[in-house]
N, C-alpha and C positions, 0 to 999 in steps of 0.2 A: 830456361839456364840462364848461368849468369853471365855478363856480356860485359865486354871492355866499352870503353869508348869508341876506339876504332870502328868494333861490331857496331856498336849502336846509329854513329854515323852513316854507315856503309848501309843499315837496314833503312834508313829516313831517306838516304840517297833514291836506294830500288824503288821505293816506295812513290818516291817523286817522278823519276825517269824511268823506269822499268817496268816490264810487263804489261800485256795488251789487258784490254777490258775484262776478257772472262777470264784471264787468271785474278782479276781481283775478289775476293771473298768479302762481301758485303757483310755478312753475320758476324765476321773475325773482325772486322774493321771496327765497327760499332759495339762488340762485346765489350763488356765492363776489364777495363784494364789493371794490375797494382804493378804499380811502377814504385822503384826506390833507385835512389843515388845515395851512396854510403864512401863517405871520405874520411880516409886514417892519413896523418902526416906524421910521417915517422924523424925526416931529413929533413934540413933547415940550411938554406944559403948563408943566414943571417947567423953568425959563430956564438952570440950570444941566446940563440934561441938554442939549450940544450936537445939533443935526442932523444926520443920516446922509443919503449923501447915495444908497446904494444898496440901504437896506434893503429897501422895498418893492420895487424892480424884483429884487433879491434873491428872493422870496417870489414874484413874477410869472413870472418866468426860471425858476424852479423848476417851479412849476406846468407851465409849457408842456410842459416834458422829460418829465413824469412823464405827461402827458395824452397826448403823440405819442408815446412812447418804453417806457413803462413800463405802459401799458392800462390807466392807473388811470380809476377813472368817474366819482368824484364827487370835485372838487377844492373848497377852501371855501377863498380867498383876502381875508386882510384884510390892508389896506396904507393905509387911511385914518386919520387920530387918531381918528375914533367909533367904528371899528373895533377900533382894538387899544387899548381898554381894559383894563383887568382885567375887567371887566363883562362885554364884548363878548367877550372872550376863551372867559373861563369858558363862558358861554353856546353860544357859537359849538362848543365841544370837545362841552359836555352832546347839542347837537343832532347834530351830527356820528359822535358814537358810541353814542349811542340806542338804536339798532335793529342794532347789529353782532352778527353770527356768528360760532359759532366758526373758521370758516374763511376769515375775511375776513384783511384785511391792513390795516392804519394805520398811518398816517405823519404824525408832525408835526413839522412843519419853523419854528423862530424866527429871524429875526435882526433886529438890532438891539440897544442896549445892554446892561450889565451890571453890575451891581456886587458888592461882597461886605463882608460884618461882620467883624468878630472880637470874639468874646466869652470872658471868662475862663472861663466854665460852657460856653455852646454852641459855643465855637469857631469856625472859618471857613465861613461860610456863604454860600453862593451865589444871586447873584438875577437874572432877567430882570426890567428896567424896562418895564410897558406905556407907553401913552403920556402917561396921568394918574398915572403914578407921582410917589414925591416922593424926589427924592436922599437926603434927611438922614430918610427915616422908611421905608426899605425893608420893615420888618418887617411896616405895616400897607399899605401901596401897594404893593409887590412881587410878584412872583411868586417863590417858593423853587425853584431847582433842582431841591431834593430832591422838593419838592412838584410838580413836574411829572414826575419818574422816577415817581412813585407813581401819580400820574394814568394814564402811560401805562401801566405794567403792571397797573392794576387795568381795561382795556379787556378786553372779551370776546375782540376778535379774536388770533385766537392768533397771529400775524404781527404784529410792531412794531416804529415804527422812533421814534427819538427820536432830531431832528439840530437843532443848535443852532450858527450860527454867531455867535458873541456873545463876550465875553471879560469878565474881571473884574478888571484888574489897574490902571486908571484910564487907561492908553489907547488910542486909536484906539476901537473902539465899545465902551467902556466907562467910567465915572465913578466915584469916590469922594467920598463925603462929606467932611467938612472934618475930623470927628471921627475919623474912620477912617483918615484920610491921616496924624493927629496918633500914633495907634497903630502903624500900619504905619513910622511915622519913627522912633517907639521901638525896632524890632527890627533884630534881624541877619538881613541877609541876606532871603530870600523868605520871606511871610505861611506859619504852618505849613499842610497841606492842608489841605481839609473833609474832615469826619468820613465815612466807607460813612456811607450810608441806607439804600440798598437794591438789594441782589443785581441782577443781571441773570437777570431769569427766562429758561426756554426762550423759543426762535422771538424772540427780540430782540435787539435793538441800539438801542447810544446813540453818537451820532457828535459829534464835537465839533470846532469850527475849530481848539481853539489847547490846549496845557497851561492850565491855569486861572491862572498868575501869567505868562502868555505875551500879545502883544494879538492882537486879530483884526481882519486890516485889511481897509480896503478899497482898489479901487485903481481912477485913473481911465480908465486905460486899458484894464482889463481891464471898469468899469462892472459892476463886482460887488464884493461880498467876497470875497475872494481863493479863500477854499476853498470857498466857494457856487462860484464858477467853473469852477472846476476839477473840482467833482462832478458839475454840470450838463455837463462834456464827458467826463466818462466815462461820461454815458447818451446821448449827444449824439453827436460827430463823434468823438469819441475811443473808442464804443464797442467797434471792432473790436480794438483794443489792450488795451485796460481789460479784454476779456472773455479774460479770460489760460487757461480750459480748452474757449474755443472751442467753448461749450455753447450759441450764440445768444443767449444771458443773459447780465446782468450783475445781479450778485447786490451783498448790501450790503458785503460784504470785500473785493469787486472794486475797487466803486466810490471806498470810502473809501482803499484802498490807492494808486488811480490819483491823489485827488485829496492823497492826505497828501505821495506826493513829490514833485507839481508846485508844492507849497504851499511846501514848504522851499525847493527850491530855487528859485523866485519870491523868498520873502522872505530869500534867505539865511541860513535857520535861525531866523529872528526867531521864527516861527510853525510850530511844531509839530502839526498836528491829531493828536488822540487818538480810541480808540475802545473801546469794551466790549461783547460779542456773547457771546449762548448764542445757540448753530441748534441744537434739536435736533427731531426730528420729521422728518417726510415731504421738507420742502425746505429748501434756503438763504431767504431772505428777497428776493427778485427783483425790483430795482429797474425795468429796462429788459429788455423782449424780450415777445414775442406772449402772448398766451394759449395759444396751441397746441403754443408751445415750453416752455412752463412746466407747463402738465399734463403731456409728456411726460418733462421732468425731475421731476417730483413721485415722491416714492416715499409707498405705501400705509400706513397706521396699523391696528395691531390695538389694540383698548381692549377691554376689559368693564366692565360696573357689576353685574353678579351677584356677590351676596357670597363663593361658592365658586369662581368663577372669579377672581375678581381676588385672589385670596392664592396663586394657580398662577406659576407659569415658563412662559412661551414658548418651546415648540422649534418653529424653523422649516427644512425641511429636513433635520431632523436634528440641527441646532447650535444650542444654546441660546440667546437672543438678549434676555434680559432677564425679570422678573418684574413682573407687573400690581399694580399699578392705572396702573403708568407705561404709556405710549403706545411701543408698538414700531415704529418703522420699517421696512419690508422694500420691497424693491424691487419694481416693477412686472412681472407674469405668474403662471405657475402653480405653488404652494407645498404644500408637506405641512405646516399648522397642527397644532400637539400641545400640550396644555396636560396638565400634568403636577402634583400638589397636591404638599403638605411633605413628604410620603413617596415622594415617587417616582412616585404612579400614576398610570397615562394616564385622566383625566375627559374630554376631548375630544381626536379626532382626525379631522380632514378634510381631503381635498385641494381648494384654493379658486384660484379664476382674480382678481387682487388688479388694478385699474387704477389708473396714478397718479392719485393727489389722493385716492383711497376710502380711507374709514374703515370696519373692519371691524369690527362690534361681535360680541363670542364669541358671545353669546348668540343669536343669529340661528341657529348653526352646529347649535345644538340642538332648531331646530326640523324635523318631520320633513319629507323630501321629500315635497312636494304635487305631486297630478296637474300633466303639460306636455302639451303639444302637439308633433308631431313629423309633419317630412314628410323620408321618405326616399325616394331616389333609386340604382339600384344594378342589377345585371346578375347572373342568373341561371345556371347552368350543370346541365343534367341528363345522366345517365349511367343505363344498365339497358335494357331489354327494351324499354321503351314511348320511349326518345328518337327512334326513328325516324318514329315519330308525329307528334309534339311536334315542334317544334324543339330541338336542342342548346342554341342562347343564346338570352335574353330579356332586355328591358329589363324593369326593374322602377319602381313608384310604391308608396309605402305612405304611409297617413297614419294614426299610431296616438296614441292618448292613452295617454301610459308613467303609471304608477304609478296607476291609476284604479282600482285594489284596492288597499289598503294594508291587509296580514295584518299586521302587525310595522313595527320600525323595520329589520329586513335584510328583511322579504320584501314583496316586493309583485307586482302583475300589471300588463301591459298588455293591451289591446284594441287590435286593428288591422284595416284593411282595406284588401286588396293586390289590385295590379293589376297583371298583366305582357302583354306585347306582343312578336310577333316577326312576320318576315315573308320569306317563301323557300320556294325547295324542299326538299323532305324526302325520308327515304330513301324512306319510303313508299310515295311517288306517284312519278310520270316526274318525271325531271329539268325536264322543260320545264312544269312545271305548279307555280306558284305558290301557294302554302299560306301562310294568315295563322291565327297559331293565339295563342292566349293563356289566364289564366286571373283569373276574380275569387275572392277570397278573404277570408274575413272568419273572423278567429281571438283568442286570448287567449295569454297564455305569461306563467304565474310565473314568478320568478326571484328569484337570494339573490343581495342586493347587498354586495359587498366595496369599500368606498372608493367608487371610480368604474366597478370593473369590477362586470359581473352575468352571470348564465348561468341558465339553467333549459329548465325541457321548455315544449313547445310544442304546441298543436294548433289546426287550422282545417279550416272547411267551403270546399271548393273546388269552382268549376264550372272544369274545361277544357274547354276549346272551340278550335273550326279551323274554318274557311270555305277551302275552293276550286272551283274551276270547269274542269270539261272537257266533253269530248263530250258527255255524260248530261245536262248541267247544271249549276246549280250547289250545293253540298253544302253544309250548315248542321251541324254534328255539336258535343253539349255532353254532358255527364256531370254526374256530383255525386260528390263522396270526399268522408268525413273525412281529414285528415292530417298524421300525426303527427311530432314533430321534435324539435329541440334547438337553441339561441340562443345566443352569448355575444356580449361587447361592451363599450363603454369610453365612457364621459361624459367630453367635454374640458371644461372648464367655459370659456366663452366672457366672460361678465359674470353681475353676481350672480345673474339671472334665466334665463342665456341658456347653451344648451351644443352641442356638437357629440355628435353620436351614431356612433359606426363600430360592425356588428355584423354576425357572419358565421353564417347560417341553413344546417342541413342539414335536409331533409322528405325522408322516404318518403312518395309519392303513386303510390296506386293509382286505378286510372280502367277504364271499360268501353270496349272497341272492337270492333266487328262483333260484340257478343252473348260478348265474352271479355275477362277482368280479364288487365290488365297493367300495370304500373308503371314508374314513376322516380325516382330517385335525383337529387333536387334541391340541390344547392348554391348560395348566394348569398351576395353582400357587397356590405352598399349604406351610404350615408356619410347622414345627417340633421344637420336642424337642430331644434333643441328650444326652446320659447319657454313 
């Protein structure tokens, strides 16, 4: 929902002073947010700054596009003369960014007058003009573009966009003080370019409506600034075409390229938008597209804080992907992650399943595998002399407490309760008599863990039973036995704490039937879910 500055302030104050602990939704608090502050300055206190027609509308229209097509959840629109003073803009930025977290997205949009100053020492400096700025004193009353770049770069959100529809050459959305005009009049050609202030950092983009020496135009027919109009179009009616890779998302580079080409065409080359960006990490900076589509397109990130790990080389699926503490982007899915020290020695190696947008802290892989619960379903096949007494095949259900006994990092033991069941004729009885048979078993299976594989012996106490009815009445038969066996299996990660388990088991099951010992060899395969 589009919020005003007042609404945003109220929300932040309510979160600070109001509500009980039970009312706090931690999932919502830590869910990645998409926040934008949009500033449009139409009117100025300084009469030498001519009013603009569409700067406020630019901000409102851009907010609507980001809300409806970009899934932005907090939009602060500043478009009146009181909301667009230097103090009000600064306060809005402080409030909107105060509680942003690492996985959030932040966009700052500004539409209004710009100007420049030329100084023998400072060189050319670019300025954005708030509603209370004075054209003849931008140093004290305007906001330096370099400061805006630094302000956006300092936001804790990892994905950041600075978007400016303004210009600095004295035409259109720009004005020059008389002293600056006099200096420029004595120059040959365009003024010297501004000195680079701050390099674009990772996952950051800066979009400008024009080259610094060109005008940023408004258009009565478009009812917007030209660049803003086509940027909005790239996110809305033109999204199907501006989405060059057809992934259902419009990222910041696609949006700018679309708007740049159409701005150049519309203005006959008088206005050429420019962009600076460096996209590193799990995803591009998406301006349009649903949350589900964005999540599916995201990479996962591998990171580490541990002093030993932070100097290691990360190898994913046998290929070196970078050196920590840099963030390592990895596509979602199952991967073998290895960390090697400076001497090439492996200090960590685990197989993990990474989800889109997940950040895997490698320290968590050092933690020993804790107990988990598994629910298995499968089928058993019996052979041997006793197979004609019980059924040859049976369905099985087992509940297992996996790694209930941790012997070491490599060795653990599962504790399980198992039941099998089958019904129908058996070889030992008449084919016209239906026999129901099964077993109840309680067991323990120590095993060796090798990555996601495990194998080892097992032993169970079982009670095989069967029941049937013939001419003599109903017969209920049961016995008890100790069953040795062996098991091999694998755990396939599904998410951080969930996995799929596949097992193959072999058991030798002796039991007593009509006071005689017999036995079966039982082989079973099952699949389970662990959590």
